[in-house]
CHARMM internal coordinates of N, CA and C (Angstrom, degrees):
IC EDIT
DIST 1 N 1 CA 1.4345
DIST 1 CA 1 C 1.5567
ANGL 1 N 1 CA 1 C 107.58
DIST 1 C 2 N 1.3196
ANGL 1 CA 1 C 2 N 115.79
DIHE 1 N 1 CA 1 C 2 N 147.76
DIST 2 N 2 CA 1.4572
ANGL 1 C 2 N 2 CA 119.96
DIHE 1 CA 1 C 2 N 2 CA 175.90
DIST 2 CA 2 C 1.5167
ANGL 2 N 2 CA 2 C 106.95
DIHE 1 C 2 N 2 CA 2 C -74.57
DIST 2 C 3 N 1.3469
ANGL 2 CA 2 C 3 N 114.38
DIHE 2 N 2 CA 2 C 3 N 154.42
DIST 3 N 3 CA 1.4867
ANGL 2 C 3 N 3 CA 119.15
DIHE 2 CA 2 C 3 N 3 CA -176.15
DIST 3 CA 3 C 1.4999
ANGL 3 N 3 CA 3 C 110.40
DIHE 2 C 3 N 3 CA 3 C -58.43
DIST 3 C 4 N 1.3037
ANGL 3 CA 3 C 4 N 119.11
DIHE 3 N 3 CA 3 C 4 N -42.82
DIST 4 N 4 CA 1.4372
ANGL 3 C 4 N 4 CA 126.08
DIHE 3 CA 3 C 4 N 4 CA 179.16
DIST 4 CA 4 C 1.5667
ANGL 4 N 4 CA 4 C 111.30
DIHE 3 C 4 N 4 CA 4 C -56.75
DIST 4 C 5 N 1.3448
ANGL 4 CA 4 C 5 N 116.61
DIHE 4 N 4 CA 4 C 5 N -42.46
DIST 5 N 5 CA 1.4430
ANGL 4 C 5 N 5 CA 121.51
DIHE 4 CA 4 C 5 N 5 CA 179.04
DIST 5 CA 5 C 1.5430
ANGL 5 N 5 CA 5 C 110.98
DIHE 4 C 5 N 5 CA 5 C -66.08
DIST 5 C 6 N 1.3010
ANGL 5 CA 5 C 6 N 117.42
DIHE 5 N 5 CA 5 C 6 N -39.95
DIST 6 N 6 CA 1.4601
ANGL 5 C 6 N 6 CA 120.19
DIHE 5 CA 5 C 6 N 6 CA 178.72
DIST 6 CA 6 C 1.4868
ANGL 6 N 6 CA 6 C 109.54
DIHE 5 C 6 N 6 CA 6 C -65.44
DIST 6 C 7 N 1.3481
ANGL 6 CA 6 C 7 N 118.87
DIHE 6 N 6 CA 6 C 7 N -42.97
DIST 7 N 7 CA 1.5087
ANGL 6 C 7 N 7 CA 121.88
DIHE 6 CA 6 C 7 N 7 CA 178.06
DIST 7 CA 7 C 1.5082
ANGL 7 N 7 CA 7 C 111.68
DIHE 6 C 7 N 7 CA 7 C -60.03
DIST 7 C 8 N 1.3399
ANGL 7 CA 7 C 8 N 119.93
DIHE 7 N 7 CA 7 C 8 N -35.64
DIST 8 N 8 CA 1.4368
ANGL 7 C 8 N 8 CA 125.46
DIHE 7 CA 7 C 8 N 8 CA -176.75
DIST 8 CA 8 C 1.4952
ANGL 8 N 8 CA 8 C 108.35
DIHE 7 C 8 N 8 CA 8 C -79.10
DIST 8 C 9 N 1.3147
ANGL 8 CA 8 C 9 N 121.27
DIHE 8 N 8 CA 8 C 9 N -44.12
DIST 9 N 9 CA 1.4541
ANGL 8 C 9 N 9 CA 123.85
DIHE 8 CA 8 C 9 N 9 CA -176.94
DIST 9 CA 9 C 1.5424
ANGL 9 N 9 CA 9 C 111.28
DIHE 8 C 9 N 9 CA 9 C -67.49
DIST 9 C 10 N 1.3411
ANGL 9 CA 9 C 10 N 115.26
DIHE 9 N 9 CA 9 C 10 N -38.81
DIST 10 N 10 CA 1.4887
ANGL 9 C 10 N 10 CA 119.45
DIHE 9 CA 9 C 10 N 10 CA -172.03
DIST 10 CA 10 C 1.5072
ANGL 10 N 10 CA 10 C 107.71
DIHE 9 C 10 N 10 CA 10 C -113.86
DIST 10 C 11 N 1.3075
ANGL 10 CA 10 C 11 N 119.26
DIHE 10 N 10 CA 10 C 11 N 46.44
DIST 11 N 11 CA 1.4482
ANGL 10 C 11 N 11 CA 124.08
DIHE 10 CA 10 C 11 N 11 CA 179.16
DIST 11 CA 11 C 1.5047
ANGL 11 N 11 CA 11 C 112.69
DIHE 10 C 11 N 11 CA 11 C -56.59
DIST 11 C 12 N 1.3401
ANGL 11 CA 11 C 12 N 114.42
DIHE 11 N 11 CA 11 C 12 N 134.44
DIST 12 N 12 CA 1.4614
ANGL 11 C 12 N 12 CA 123.50
DIHE 11 CA 11 C 12 N 12 CA 178.45
DIST 12 CA 12 C 1.5575
ANGL 12 N 12 CA 12 C 111.99
DIHE 11 C 12 N 12 CA 12 C 62.14
DIST 12 C 13 N 1.3302
ANGL 12 CA 12 C 13 N 114.81
DIHE 12 N 12 CA 12 C 13 N 37.69
DIST 13 N 13 CA 1.4582
ANGL 12 C 13 N 13 CA 120.94
DIHE 12 CA 12 C 13 N 13 CA 178.37
DIST 13 CA 13 C 1.5101
ANGL 13 N 13 CA 13 C 109.40
DIHE 12 C 13 N 13 CA 13 C -132.72
DIST 13 C 14 N 1.2877
ANGL 13 CA 13 C 14 N 115.14
DIHE 13 N 13 CA 13 C 14 N 160.00
DIST 14 N 14 CA 1.4507
ANGL 13 C 14 N 14 CA 124.78
DIHE 13 CA 13 C 14 N 14 CA 168.53
DIST 14 CA 14 C 1.5115
ANGL 14 N 14 CA 14 C 109.72
DIHE 13 C 14 N 14 CA 14 C -82.45
DIST 14 C 15 N 1.2807
ANGL 14 CA 14 C 15 N 119.85
DIHE 14 N 14 CA 14 C 15 N 136.30
DIST 15 N 15 CA 1.4802
ANGL 14 C 15 N 15 CA 120.68
DIHE 14 CA 14 C 15 N 15 CA -178.20
DIST 15 CA 15 C 1.5324
ANGL 15 N 15 CA 15 C 107.99
DIHE 14 C 15 N 15 CA 15 C -131.89
DIST 15 C 16 N 1.3061
ANGL 15 CA 15 C 16 N 114.25
DIHE 15 N 15 CA 15 C 16 N 135.43
DIST 16 N 16 CA 1.4579
ANGL 15 C 16 N 16 CA 122.16
DIHE 15 CA 15 C 16 N 16 CA 169.89
DIST 16 CA 16 C 1.5520
ANGL 16 N 16 CA 16 C 106.55
DIHE 15 C 16 N 16 CA 16 C -114.66
DIST 16 C 17 N 1.3424
ANGL 16 CA 16 C 17 N 116.49
DIHE 16 N 16 CA 16 C 17 N 122.59
DIST 17 N 17 CA 1.3828
ANGL 16 C 17 N 17 CA 120.57
DIHE 16 CA 16 C 17 N 17 CA -175.31
DIST 17 CA 17 C 1.5577
ANGL 17 N 17 CA 17 C 112.50
DIHE 16 C 17 N 17 CA 17 C -135.35
DIST 17 C 18 N 1.3366
ANGL 17 CA 17 C 18 N 115.87
DIHE 17 N 17 CA 17 C 18 N 149.53
DIST 18 N 18 CA 1.4224
ANGL 17 C 18 N 18 CA 119.48
DIHE 17 CA 17 C 18 N 18 CA 171.32
DIST 18 CA 18 C 1.5138
ANGL 18 N 18 CA 18 C 110.54
DIHE 17 C 18 N 18 CA 18 C -83.27
DIST 18 C 19 N 1.2726
ANGL 18 CA 18 C 19 N 118.90
DIHE 18 N 18 CA 18 C 19 N 133.08
DIST 19 N 19 CA 1.4683
ANGL 18 C 19 N 19 CA 122.89
DIHE 18 CA 18 C 19 N 19 CA 178.71
DIST 19 CA 19 C 1.4384
ANGL 19 N 19 CA 19 C 111.32
DIHE 18 C 19 N 19 CA 19 C -81.26
DIST 19 C 20 N 1.3442
ANGL 19 CA 19 C 20 N 120.36
DIHE 19 N 19 CA 19 C 20 N 118.67
DIST 20 N 20 CA 1.4411
ANGL 19 C 20 N 20 CA 123.69
DIHE 19 CA 19 C 20 N 20 CA -178.96
DIST 20 CA 20 C 1.5163
ANGL 20 N 20 CA 20 C 111.10
DIHE 19 C 20 N 20 CA 20 C -97.85
DIST 20 C 21 N 1.3587
ANGL 20 CA 20 C 21 N 114.83
DIHE 20 N 20 CA 20 C 21 N -38.70
DIST 21 N 21 CA 1.4730
ANGL 20 C 21 N 21 CA 121.61
DIHE 20 CA 20 C 21 N 21 CA 173.52
DIST 21 CA 21 C 1.4830
ANGL 21 N 21 CA 21 C 112.71
DIHE 20 C 21 N 21 CA 21 C -139.75
DIST 21 C 22 N 1.2861
ANGL 21 CA 21 C 22 N 114.19
DIHE 21 N 21 CA 21 C 22 N 155.59
DIST 22 N 22 CA 1.5159
ANGL 21 C 22 N 22 CA 119.16
DIHE 21 CA 21 C 22 N 22 CA 173.78
DIST 22 CA 22 C 1.4836
ANGL 22 N 22 CA 22 C 109.51
DIHE 21 C 22 N 22 CA 22 C -139.33
DIST 22 C 23 N 1.3740
ANGL 22 CA 22 C 23 N 115.29
DIHE 22 N 22 CA 22 C 23 N 163.74
DIST 23 N 23 CA 1.4548
ANGL 22 C 23 N 23 CA 118.81
DIHE 22 CA 22 C 23 N 23 CA -177.49
DIST 23 CA 23 C 1.5661
ANGL 23 N 23 CA 23 C 107.04
DIHE 22 C 23 N 23 CA 23 C -86.88
DIST 23 C 24 N 1.3056
ANGL 23 CA 23 C 24 N 112.50
DIHE 23 N 23 CA 23 C 24 N -178.10
DIST 24 N 24 CA 1.5220
ANGL 23 C 24 N 24 CA 118.28
DIHE 23 CA 23 C 24 N 24 CA -176.78
DIST 24 CA 24 C 1.4935
ANGL 24 N 24 CA 24 C 113.35
DIHE 23 C 24 N 24 CA 24 C -59.96
DIST 24 C 25 N 1.3355
ANGL 24 CA 24 C 25 N 117.27
DIHE 24 N 24 CA 24 C 25 N -27.34
DIST 25 N 25 CA 1.4781
ANGL 24 C 25 N 25 CA 119.66
DIHE 24 CA 24 C 25 N 25 CA 178.62
DIST 25 CA 25 C 1.5222
ANGL 25 N 25 CA 25 C 114.24
DIHE 24 C 25 N 25 CA 25 C -88.51
DIST 25 C 26 N 1.3600
ANGL 25 CA 25 C 26 N 116.40
DIHE 25 N 25 CA 25 C 26 N 2.30
DIST 26 N 26 CA 1.4528
ANGL 25 C 26 N 26 CA 120.54
DIHE 25 CA 25 C 26 N 26 CA 174.72
DIST 26 CA 26 C 1.5458
ANGL 26 N 26 CA 26 C 112.91
DIHE 25 C 26 N 26 CA 26 C 92.98
DIST 26 C 27 N 1.3539
ANGL 26 CA 26 C 27 N 117.41
DIHE 26 N 26 CA 26 C 27 N 3.15
DIST 27 N 27 CA 1.4323
ANGL 26 C 27 N 27 CA 120.03
DIHE 26 CA 26 C 27 N 27 CA 179.49
DIST 27 CA 27 C 1.5564
ANGL 27 N 27 CA 27 C 110.27
DIHE 26 C 27 N 27 CA 27 C -80.69
DIST 27 C 28 N 1.3065
ANGL 27 CA 27 C 28 N 118.73
DIHE 27 N 27 CA 27 C 28 N 135.92
DIST 28 N 28 CA 1.4747
ANGL 27 C 28 N 28 CA 123.36
DIHE 27 CA 27 C 28 N 28 CA -177.86
DIST 28 CA 28 C 1.5556
ANGL 28 N 28 CA 28 C 110.62
DIHE 27 C 28 N 28 CA 28 C -62.56
DIST 28 C 29 N 1.3140
ANGL 28 CA 28 C 29 N 119.34
DIHE 28 N 28 CA 28 C 29 N 133.51
DIST 29 N 29 CA 1.4297
ANGL 28 C 29 N 29 CA 123.11
DIHE 28 CA 28 C 29 N 29 CA 177.22
DIST 29 CA 29 C 1.5765
ANGL 29 N 29 CA 29 C 111.69
DIHE 28 C 29 N 29 CA 29 C -120.26
DIST 29 C 30 N 1.3091
ANGL 29 CA 29 C 30 N 116.81
DIHE 29 N 29 CA 29 C 30 N -30.06
DIST 30 N 30 CA 1.4425
ANGL 29 C 30 N 30 CA 122.19
DIHE 29 CA 29 C 30 N 30 CA -178.77
DIST 30 CA 30 C 1.4873
ANGL 30 N 30 CA 30 C 107.93
DIHE 29 C 30 N 30 CA 30 C -125.67
DIST 30 C 31 N 1.3866
ANGL 30 CA 30 C 31 N 118.82
DIHE 30 N 30 CA 30 C 31 N 126.45
DIST 31 N 31 CA 1.4565
ANGL 30 C 31 N 31 CA 124.48
DIHE 30 CA 30 C 31 N 31 CA -174.87
DIST 31 CA 31 C 1.4821
ANGL 31 N 31 CA 31 C 113.73
DIHE 30 C 31 N 31 CA 31 C -130.93
DIST 31 C 32 N 1.3124
ANGL 31 CA 31 C 32 N 115.25
DIHE 31 N 31 CA 31 C 32 N 154.94
DIST 32 N 32 CA 1.5013
ANGL 31 C 32 N 32 CA 123.20
DIHE 31 CA 31 C 32 N 32 CA 169.30
DIST 32 CA 32 C 1.4947
ANGL 32 N 32 CA 32 C 107.19
DIHE 31 C 32 N 32 CA 32 C -120.66
DIST 32 C 33 N 1.2986
ANGL 32 CA 32 C 33 N 117.08
DIHE 32 N 32 CA 32 C 33 N 111.57
DIST 33 N 33 CA 1.4936
ANGL 32 C 33 N 33 CA 120.86
DIHE 32 CA 32 C 33 N 33 CA -175.02
DIST 33 CA 33 C 1.5557
ANGL 33 N 33 CA 33 C 108.94
DIHE 32 C 33 N 33 CA 33 C -68.45
DIST 33 C 34 N 1.2819
ANGL 33 CA 33 C 34 N 113.43
DIHE 33 N 33 CA 33 C 34 N 125.72
DIST 34 N 34 CA 1.4672
ANGL 33 C 34 N 34 CA 123.45
DIHE 33 CA 33 C 34 N 34 CA 176.71
DIST 34 CA 34 C 1.5310
ANGL 34 N 34 CA 34 C 110.23
DIHE 33 C 34 N 34 CA 34 C -92.12
DIST 34 C 35 N 1.3007
ANGL 34 CA 34 C 35 N 117.06
DIHE 34 N 34 CA 34 C 35 N -46.65
DIST 35 N 35 CA 1.4789
ANGL 34 C 35 N 35 CA 123.06
DIHE 34 CA 34 C 35 N 35 CA -179.22
DIST 35 CA 35 C 1.5413
ANGL 35 N 35 CA 35 C 110.17
DIHE 34 C 35 N 35 CA 35 C -152.46
DIST 35 C 36 N 1.3214
ANGL 35 CA 35 C 36 N 116.38
DIHE 35 N 35 CA 35 C 36 N 151.63
DIST 36 N 36 CA 1.4854
ANGL 35 C 36 N 36 CA 121.64
DIHE 35 CA 35 C 36 N 36 CA 175.23
DIST 36 CA 36 C 1.4864
ANGL 36 N 36 CA 36 C 109.05
DIHE 35 C 36 N 36 CA 36 C -149.40
DIST 36 C 37 N 1.2931
ANGL 36 CA 36 C 37 N 118.90
DIHE 36 N 36 CA 36 C 37 N 144.83
DIST 37 N 37 CA 1.4316
ANGL 36 C 37 N 37 CA 123.54
DIHE 36 CA 36 C 37 N 37 CA -179.52
DIST 37 CA 37 C 1.5387
ANGL 37 N 37 CA 37 C 113.52
DIHE 36 C 37 N 37 CA 37 C -164.94
DIST 37 C 38 N 1.2800
ANGL 37 CA 37 C 38 N 118.58
DIHE 37 N 37 CA 37 C 38 N 155.60
DIST 38 N 38 CA 1.4425
ANGL 37 C 38 N 38 CA 121.60
DIHE 37 CA 37 C 38 N 38 CA 169.57
DIST 38 CA 38 C 1.4717
ANGL 38 N 38 CA 38 C 112.36
DIHE 37 C 38 N 38 CA 38 C -71.39
DIST 38 C 39 N 1.3500
ANGL 38 CA 38 C 39 N 115.05
DIHE 38 N 38 CA 38 C 39 N -23.12
DIST 39 N 39 CA 1.4766
ANGL 38 C 39 N 39 CA 124.44
DIHE 38 CA 38 C 39 N 39 CA -179.38
DIST 39 CA 39 C 1.5176
ANGL 39 N 39 CA 39 C 110.98
DIHE 38 C 39 N 39 CA 39 C -96.38
DIST 39 C 40 N 1.2961
ANGL 39 CA 39 C 40 N 118.24
DIHE 39 N 39 CA 39 C 40 N 114.99
DIST 40 N 40 CA 1.4621
ANGL 39 C 40 N 40 CA 120.99
DIHE 39 CA 39 C 40 N 40 CA -177.74
DIST 40 CA 40 C 1.4848
ANGL 40 N 40 CA 40 C 111.94
DIHE 39 C 40 N 40 CA 40 C -58.75
DIST 40 C 41 N 1.3292
ANGL 40 CA 40 C 41 N 120.17
DIHE 40 N 40 CA 40 C 41 N -35.32
DIST 41 N 41 CA 1.4468
ANGL 40 C 41 N 41 CA 121.98
DIHE 40 CA 40 C 41 N 41 CA -179.59
DIST 41 CA 41 C 1.4794
ANGL 41 N 41 CA 41 C 114.97
DIHE 40 C 41 N 41 CA 41 C -57.83
DIST 41 C 42 N 1.3516
ANGL 41 CA 41 C 42 N 116.59
DIHE 41 N 41 CA 41 C 42 N -33.63
DIST 42 N 42 CA 1.4341
ANGL 41 C 42 N 42 CA 121.75
DIHE 41 CA 41 C 42 N 42 CA 177.89
DIST 42 CA 42 C 1.5127
ANGL 42 N 42 CA 42 C 110.73
DIHE 41 C 42 N 42 CA 42 C -61.36
DIST 42 C 43 N 1.3251
ANGL 42 CA 42 C 43 N 116.53
DIHE 42 N 42 CA 42 C 43 N -43.04
DIST 43 N 43 CA 1.5047
ANGL 42 C 43 N 43 CA 117.52
DIHE 42 CA 42 C 43 N 43 CA 179.91
DIST 43 CA 43 C 1.5030
ANGL 43 N 43 CA 43 C 110.53
DIHE 42 C 43 N 43 CA 43 C -72.59
DIST 43 C 44 N 1.3751
ANGL 43 CA 43 C 44 N 117.57
DIHE 43 N 43 CA 43 C 44 N -30.05
DIST 44 N 44 CA 1.4513
ANGL 43 C 44 N 44 CA 119.33
DIHE 43 CA 43 C 44 N 44 CA 176.66
DIST 44 CA 44 C 1.5033
ANGL 44 N 44 CA 44 C 111.97
DIHE 43 C 44 N 44 CA 44 C -64.64
DIST 44 C 45 N 1.3955
ANGL 44 CA 44 C 45 N 116.87
DIHE 44 N 44 CA 44 C 45 N -38.72
DIST 45 N 45 CA 1.4248
ANGL 44 C 45 N 45 CA 120.06
DIHE 44 CA 44 C 45 N 45 CA 177.47
DIST 45 CA 45 C 1.5214
ANGL 45 N 45 CA 45 C 110.45
DIHE 44 C 45 N 45 CA 45 C -66.10
DIST 45 C 46 N 1.3100
ANGL 45 CA 45 C 46 N 116.95
DIHE 45 N 45 CA 45 C 46 N -36.18
DIST 46 N 46 CA 1.5136
ANGL 45 C 46 N 46 CA 118.78
DIHE 45 CA 45 C 46 N 46 CA 179.23
DIST 46 CA 46 C 1.5105
ANGL 46 N 46 CA 46 C 107.30
DIHE 45 C 46 N 46 CA 46 C -70.46
DIST 46 C 47 N 1.3217
ANGL 46 CA 46 C 47 N 120.29
DIHE 46 N 46 CA 46 C 47 N -29.94
DIST 47 N 47 CA 1.4510
ANGL 46 C 47 N 47 CA 121.56
DIHE 46 CA 46 C 47 N 47 CA -178.59
DIST 47 CA 47 C 1.5062
ANGL 47 N 47 CA 47 C 111.87
DIHE 46 C 47 N 47 CA 47 C -66.10
DIST 47 C 48 N 1.3618
ANGL 47 CA 47 C 48 N 114.18
DIHE 47 N 47 CA 47 C 48 N -35.22
DIST 48 N 48 CA 1.4632
ANGL 47 C 48 N 48 CA 118.92
DIHE 47 CA 47 C 48 N 48 CA 179.66
DIST 48 CA 48 C 1.5226
ANGL 48 N 48 CA 48 C 111.92
DIHE 47 C 48 N 48 CA 48 C -61.49
DIST 48 C 49 N 1.3208
ANGL 48 CA 48 C 49 N 117.70
DIHE 48 N 48 CA 48 C 49 N -27.04
DIST 49 N 49 CA 1.4915
ANGL 48 C 49 N 49 CA 123.57
DIHE 48 CA 48 C 49 N 49 CA -174.09
DIST 49 CA 49 C 1.5427
ANGL 49 N 49 CA 49 C 110.35
DIHE 48 C 49 N 49 CA 49 C -93.57
DIST 49 C 50 N 1.3348
ANGL 49 CA 49 C 50 N 118.82
DIHE 49 N 49 CA 49 C 50 N -10.22
DIST 50 N 50 CA 1.4599
ANGL 49 C 50 N 50 CA 121.23
DIHE 49 CA 49 C 50 N 50 CA -178.36
DIST 50 CA 50 C 1.5342
ANGL 50 N 50 CA 50 C 107.73
DIHE 49 C 50 N 50 CA 50 C -89.89
DIST 50 C 51 N 1.2942
ANGL 50 CA 50 C 51 N 116.65
DIHE 50 N 50 CA 50 C 51 N 117.03
DIST 51 N 51 CA 1.4735
ANGL 50 C 51 N 51 CA 121.11
DIHE 50 CA 50 C 51 N 51 CA 178.86
DIST 51 CA 51 C 1.4960
ANGL 51 N 51 CA 51 C 110.78
DIHE 50 C 51 N 51 CA 51 C -130.15
DIST 51 C 52 N 1.3170
ANGL 51 CA 51 C 52 N 115.11
DIHE 51 N 51 CA 51 C 52 N 133.20
DIST 52 N 52 CA 1.4880
ANGL 51 C 52 N 52 CA 117.19
DIHE 51 CA 51 C 52 N 52 CA 176.08
DIST 52 CA 52 C 1.4739
ANGL 52 N 52 CA 52 C 112.04
DIHE 51 C 52 N 52 CA 52 C 82.77
DIST 52 C 53 N 1.3362
ANGL 52 CA 52 C 53 N 120.34
DIHE 52 N 52 CA 52 C 53 N 11.34
DIST 53 N 53 CA 1.4412
ANGL 52 C 53 N 53 CA 122.04
DIHE 52 CA 52 C 53 N 53 CA 179.46
DIST 53 CA 53 C 1.5522
ANGL 53 N 53 CA 53 C 109.22
DIHE 52 C 53 N 53 CA 53 C -117.74
DIST 53 C 54 N 1.2739
ANGL 53 CA 53 C 54 N 115.91
DIHE 53 N 53 CA 53 C 54 N 141.00
DIST 54 N 54 CA 1.4765
ANGL 53 C 54 N 54 CA 122.30
DIHE 53 CA 53 C 54 N 54 CA 176.31
DIST 54 CA 54 C 1.5114
ANGL 54 N 54 CA 54 C 105.65
DIHE 53 C 54 N 54 CA 54 C -79.52
DIST 54 C 55 N 1.3493
ANGL 54 CA 54 C 55 N 116.95
DIHE 54 N 54 CA 54 C 55 N 105.19
DIST 55 N 55 CA 1.4792
ANGL 54 C 55 N 55 CA 119.44
DIHE 54 CA 54 C 55 N 55 CA -173.45
DIST 55 CA 55 C 1.4990
ANGL 55 N 55 CA 55 C 113.50
DIHE 54 C 55 N 55 CA 55 C -114.75
DIST 55 C 56 N 1.3608
ANGL 55 CA 55 C 56 N 114.01
DIHE 55 N 55 CA 55 C 56 N 162.36
DIST 56 N 56 CA 1.4568
ANGL 55 C 56 N 56 CA 123.32
DIHE 55 CA 55 C 56 N 56 CA -179.19
DIST 56 CA 56 C 1.5005
ANGL 56 N 56 CA 56 C 106.58
DIHE 55 C 56 N 56 CA 56 C -134.03
DIST 56 C 57 N 1.3603
ANGL 56 CA 56 C 57 N 119.84
DIHE 56 N 56 CA 56 C 57 N 126.63
DIST 57 N 57 CA 1.4174
ANGL 56 C 57 N 57 CA 125.57
DIHE 56 CA 56 C 57 N 57 CA -178.45
DIST 57 CA 57 C 1.5502
ANGL 57 N 57 CA 57 C 107.23
DIHE 56 C 57 N 57 CA 57 C -119.33
DIST 57 C 58 N 1.3285
ANGL 57 CA 57 C 58 N 115.18
DIHE 57 N 57 CA 57 C 58 N 125.72
DIST 58 N 58 CA 1.4680
ANGL 57 C 58 N 58 CA 118.33
DIHE 57 CA 57 C 58 N 58 CA -172.97
DIST 58 CA 58 C 1.5520
ANGL 58 N 58 CA 58 C 110.23
DIHE 57 C 58 N 58 CA 58 C -157.42
DIST 58 C 59 N 1.3719
ANGL 58 CA 58 C 59 N 112.55
DIHE 58 N 58 CA 58 C 59 N 160.31
DIST 59 N 59 CA 1.4371
ANGL 58 C 59 N 59 CA 120.94
DIHE 58 CA 58 C 59 N 59 CA 178.46
DIST 59 CA 59 C 1.5952
ANGL 59 N 59 CA 59 C 106.93
DIHE 58 C 59 N 59 CA 59 C -108.80
DIST 59 C 60 N 1.3401
ANGL 59 CA 59 C 60 N 114.89
DIHE 59 N 59 CA 59 C 60 N 136.27
DIST 60 N 60 CA 1.4728
ANGL 59 C 60 N 60 CA 120.27
DIHE 59 CA 59 C 60 N 60 CA -173.99
DIST 60 CA 60 C 1.5253
ANGL 60 N 60 CA 60 C 113.38
DIHE 59 C 60 N 60 CA 60 C -96.81
DIST 60 C 61 N 1.2816
ANGL 60 CA 60 C 61 N 116.60
DIHE 60 N 60 CA 60 C 61 N -4.55
DIST 61 N 61 CA 1.5378
ANGL 60 C 61 N 61 CA 118.35
DIHE 60 CA 60 C 61 N 61 CA 179.38
DIST 61 CA 61 C 1.5100
ANGL 61 N 61 CA 61 C 113.84
DIHE 60 C 61 N 61 CA 61 C -93.80
DIST 61 C 62 N 1.2975
ANGL 61 CA 61 C 62 N 114.45
DIHE 61 N 61 CA 61 C 62 N -164.69
DIST 62 N 62 CA 1.4061
ANGL 61 C 62 N 62 CA 120.96
DIHE 61 CA 61 C 62 N 62 CA 179.99
DIST 62 CA 62 C 1.5499
ANGL 62 N 62 CA 62 C 110.53
DIHE 61 C 62 N 62 CA 62 C -66.97
DIST 62 C 63 N 1.2996
ANGL 62 CA 62 C 63 N 117.99
DIHE 62 N 62 CA 62 C 63 N 144.71
DIST 63 N 63 CA 1.4176
ANGL 62 C 63 N 63 CA 123.95
DIHE 62 CA 62 C 63 N 63 CA -177.21
DIST 63 CA 63 C 1.5357
ANGL 63 N 63 CA 63 C 105.81
DIHE 62 C 63 N 63 CA 63 C -68.68
DIST 63 C 64 N 1.3697
ANGL 63 CA 63 C 64 N 116.35
DIHE 63 N 63 CA 63 C 64 N 127.13
DIST 64 N 64 CA 1.4579
ANGL 63 C 64 N 64 CA 120.30
DIHE 63 CA 63 C 64 N 64 CA 178.10
DIST 64 CA 64 C 1.5379
ANGL 64 N 64 CA 64 C 112.91
DIHE 63 C 64 N 64 CA 64 C -65.83
DIST 64 C 65 N 1.2985
ANGL 64 CA 64 C 65 N 116.17
DIHE 64 N 64 CA 64 C 65 N 177.64
DIST 65 N 65 CA 1.4906
ANGL 64 C 65 N 65 CA 120.92
DIHE 64 CA 64 C 65 N 65 CA -178.78
DIST 65 CA 65 C 1.4751
ANGL 65 N 65 CA 65 C 110.28
DIHE 64 C 65 N 65 CA 65 C -61.32
DIST 65 C 66 N 1.2884
ANGL 65 CA 65 C 66 N 114.18
DIHE 65 N 65 CA 65 C 66 N 161.00
DIST 66 N 66 CA 1.5144
ANGL 65 C 66 N 66 CA 123.48
DIHE 65 CA 65 C 66 N 66 CA -175.64
DIST 66 CA 66 C 1.5940
ANGL 66 N 66 CA 66 C 107.33
DIHE 65 C 66 N 66 CA 66 C -57.97
DIST 66 C 67 N 1.2441
ANGL 66 CA 66 C 67 N 114.34
DIHE 66 N 66 CA 66 C 67 N 138.43
DIST 67 N 67 CA 1.4905
ANGL 66 C 67 N 67 CA 121.14
DIHE 66 CA 66 C 67 N 67 CA -179.12
DIST 67 CA 67 C 1.4833
ANGL 67 N 67 CA 67 C 112.07
DIHE 66 C 67 N 67 CA 67 C 106.76
DIST 67 C 68 N 1.3381
ANGL 67 CA 67 C 68 N 122.47
DIHE 67 N 67 CA 67 C 68 N -12.26
DIST 68 N 68 CA 1.4445
ANGL 67 C 68 N 68 CA 123.72
DIHE 67 CA 67 C 68 N 68 CA -179.13
DIST 68 CA 68 C 1.5098
ANGL 68 N 68 CA 68 C 111.40
DIHE 67 C 68 N 68 CA 68 C -101.94
DIST 68 C 69 N 1.3281
ANGL 68 CA 68 C 69 N 117.37
DIHE 68 N 68 CA 68 C 69 N 142.14
DIST 69 N 69 CA 1.4466
ANGL 68 C 69 N 69 CA 119.75
DIHE 68 CA 68 C 69 N 69 CA 177.16
DIST 69 CA 69 C 1.5392
ANGL 69 N 69 CA 69 C 105.49
DIHE 68 C 69 N 69 CA 69 C -89.99
DIST 69 C 70 N 1.3531
ANGL 69 CA 69 C 70 N 114.49
DIHE 69 N 69 CA 69 C 70 N 142.49
DIST 70 N 70 CA 1.4523
ANGL 69 C 70 N 70 CA 118.84
DIHE 69 CA 69 C 70 N 70 CA -177.94
DIST 70 CA 70 C 1.4700
ANGL 70 N 70 CA 70 C 114.74
DIHE 69 C 70 N 70 CA 70 C -122.94
DIST 70 C 71 N 1.2826
ANGL 70 CA 70 C 71 N 120.32
DIHE 70 N 70 CA 70 C 71 N -20.37
DIST 71 N 71 CA 1.4577
ANGL 70 C 71 N 71 CA 124.25
DIHE 70 CA 70 C 71 N 71 CA -175.71
DIST 71 CA 71 C 1.4756
ANGL 71 N 71 CA 71 C 111.72
DIHE 70 C 71 N 71 CA 71 C -147.08
DIST 71 C 72 N 1.3066
ANGL 71 CA 71 C 72 N 114.68
DIHE 71 N 71 CA 71 C 72 N 140.56
DIST 72 N 72 CA 1.4894
ANGL 71 C 72 N 72 CA 120.64
DIHE 71 CA 71 C 72 N 72 CA 174.48
DIST 72 CA 72 C 1.4925
ANGL 72 N 72 CA 72 C 109.91
DIHE 71 C 72 N 72 CA 72 C -128.43
DIST 72 C 73 N 1.2715
ANGL 72 CA 72 C 73 N 116.86
DIHE 72 N 72 CA 72 C 73 N 135.21
DIST 73 N 73 CA 1.4699
ANGL 72 C 73 N 73 CA 121.39
DIHE 72 CA 72 C 73 N 73 CA 178.80
DIST 73 CA 73 C 1.5133
ANGL 73 N 73 CA 73 C 105.49
DIHE 72 C 73 N 73 CA 73 C -111.64
DIST 73 C 74 N 1.3845
ANGL 73 CA 73 C 74 N 117.35
DIHE 73 N 73 CA 73 C 74 N 104.74
DIST 74 N 74 CA 1.3972
ANGL 73 C 74 N 74 CA 122.36
DIHE 73 CA 73 C 74 N 74 CA -172.50
DIST 74 CA 74 C 1.5383
ANGL 74 N 74 CA 74 C 111.34
DIHE 73 C 74 N 74 CA 74 C -112.29
DIST 74 C 75 N 1.2849
ANGL 74 CA 74 C 75 N 116.34
DIHE 74 N 74 CA 74 C 75 N 123.86
DIST 75 N 75 CA 1.4385
ANGL 74 C 75 N 75 CA 121.43
DIHE 74 CA 74 C 75 N 75 CA 174.04
DIST 75 CA 75 C 1.4840
ANGL 75 N 75 CA 75 C 110.43
DIHE 74 C 75 N 75 CA 75 C -112.44
DIST 75 C 76 N 1.3510
ANGL 75 CA 75 C 76 N 113.53
DIHE 75 N 75 CA 75 C 76 N 109.52
DIST 76 N 76 CA 1.4909
ANGL 75 C 76 N 76 CA 120.28
DIHE 75 CA 75 C 76 N 76 CA -174.90
DIST 76 CA 76 C 1.4734
ANGL 76 N 76 CA 76 C 110.57
DIHE 75 C 76 N 76 CA 76 C -101.09
END
COOR INIT
IC SEED 1 N 1 CA 1 C
IC BUILD
């Protein structure tokens, strides 16, 4: 799926996805969703099981107040 499609389909959710393609600047463009949930802990649990995959963890909703982390770019 394209990044935009993932953001629309899983609106206001945490998403863990395998990166299939990225642009010249290294930003993910094509993803395969591994897990998604309104609860961040669910995607963290899924992240523990993902080994050997280039993954991208992010939130598709509005950015929370200052001081909260909303996205992690993890290259394993």
